[in-house]
N, C-alpha and C positions, 0 to 999 in steps of 0.2 A: 309567848317564843320562846321561852325560857329551856326549854328542852333540849337536850341531845346537841346537835352541831349547832345548831339552830341558836345555842346562849353565844355563841361566838357574835353573833352577827349586832345584839344587843351591846356587849363589850366595845366593837366598833361603833355603831352608834354613840355612845358615852364618849369616844374618841374622839368623834368628830367635830359632835358639842361642844367639847372641849376648846379642840382648834378653834371653831367659829367664837369662844369668848375669849382668847387670848392671843389669835393670829399670830404664832410665836413666826420671828423669820427662818427662814429656812424650808418649812413645813409647806409640802406641796400641797397637802390639806387646806392651808391657810393659804394657797395661792388662791386655790380655786376659790374659795368662801369669798375672798379678796376680788374677783372677775366674776360675776355672775356669770356674763355671756362667755367665756373660756369654762365656765365650769358647763355651760350650757352643750356648747359645741363637743367637748370631750364626750358628755354625755349621748350625742347624738355621733362621734365616733365609734364609740363602745359597742353601741345598737348597732350599726352596721357590719361593724367586725364582727359578732357574734349570727347577725344575720348571714354573712359567707360561712363562714366555721358551721353554722346548721342546714345548710345548704348542701357544702362540698366539703367539710371539714372533720375531723377526726372528733370523737368523743373528748378526748382533753383538751383538745384546742377548743373546741367549746365552752366545754367546763373550766378554761380560763379566761376566754371572751367574757364568761358570762358573769365569774368573779370582778371583771373591770364595769363590767358594766352594771352590775349589782353597784359597787364602792361608789361611782360617779352619779347613781342614781339615789345614791343615801345622801351625798352630798349636796343635790340640788334640792331636796326635797327640805334637809335642814335650811336652806336660803329661804327657803320659801315659811318657814316655822310649822312644817310636817315630819313623821320619820315613817318608819316603817310597820311600826305600831298602828299609825293612821291608815296606813296601805293594808294591813292585814282587817284591821276593822271594816273595811268598808268592801272589801272583798269576803269578808266574816257575814256582812249585808246582802249582798249577791247570791248566795250559797243555798241555793233554791233546793238542790238535793240533799241538803240538812234538815228542809223542813219535812220532806215528806217524799 
């Protein structure tokens, strides 16, 4: 995942990991990491907002909501000891198109 624009996601993942270790006061990420129920609710809210934009919004709004969704997903994954790399591996394992 280190090529092109996706390299930023690795950087963001490192920041989320750091926030999980340090839990700095005033950090929104740390607030979510301290409250798994809040993090899960925010993930659901962002998923619903992305769905609305996918059905009736603009491309720009969909991209913005997708960014919010991806960030909150990354936080929830971290809470469960997982990462986007784990998700990428799961997708790769399902990628039948790569095998033939």
